[in-house]
N, C-alpha and C positions, 0 to 999 in steps of 0.2 A: 430567667424570665425575659421575654421580648415584648416590648410595648411600642406602639406607634407614637409619633411625635405629638399628635393631638392629645392622646391619653397621658403622655409624659408631662405635657404642659399643665394639665389639670391635676396631676398627682405628683408633682415634682418633690415636694417635701417627703411624701411617703416613700418614693423611690430612693431618695437620698438616704433615708433611714434604713431601708432594706440593704442598700449597698454598704452602709456603715456597719451593719451587723453581719456582713460576709456573704450576702446573697449576690448572685450574678444578675446584673440588670443591663439589658441591651436595648437601646433606642433605635427604632427602625423607621424608615420612610417608605411608603408603598410596600410594606412587608420586606424591605431589603435592610438587613442590619447595617447600621452606620457607626454608632458609637457605643462604648461601654462605660457605665458609671463605675468608678473605683475610687478607693481612698487615696487622698493625696499623700505622697511620701516624699519629703524633702530630699533633694540630692545630697545635701551636706548641711552640717550645722551652721547656724548663723554666726558670723564673726562680728563681735562687738569691738568698737574702737577703731574702725577702719580709717577715720579721719583724724585720729589723735595726732597732734603735732602739725597738721596740715591747714588748720583754720585757726583764726584768732577771734575770740569774742571779747569785745571791750568790757571793762569793769562796769561801765554805766549803761550797759545794754538794757536793763530792766527799768531804768529811771524814765519817768515821764517827761515829755517835752511840751511846754505850754503852747508853742506855736503849732505843733502837730495836733494837739488836743483842740485848739481853737478851730483849725481847718476841719477836723473831724466833726465838730459840732456846728459847723457853718457860721462861726463867729469870725470877726476881724479884730486883729490886735491894733 
């Protein structure tokens, strides 16, 4: 299916759904095909733990600081 840009803008969700279900969707400008909608296929699996051992989070990271809270609320200590 080939659609012009203006039609694609108006029906983007529908076109995405069509591409998701395996239909070929091409977007054209002035009847010249420009781009094709297709499913995203990751190049590789995500790697977890890339920063393991490279950063240090202090034990008190989640503790509140009264001075910062006062500044946040516009108060003076």
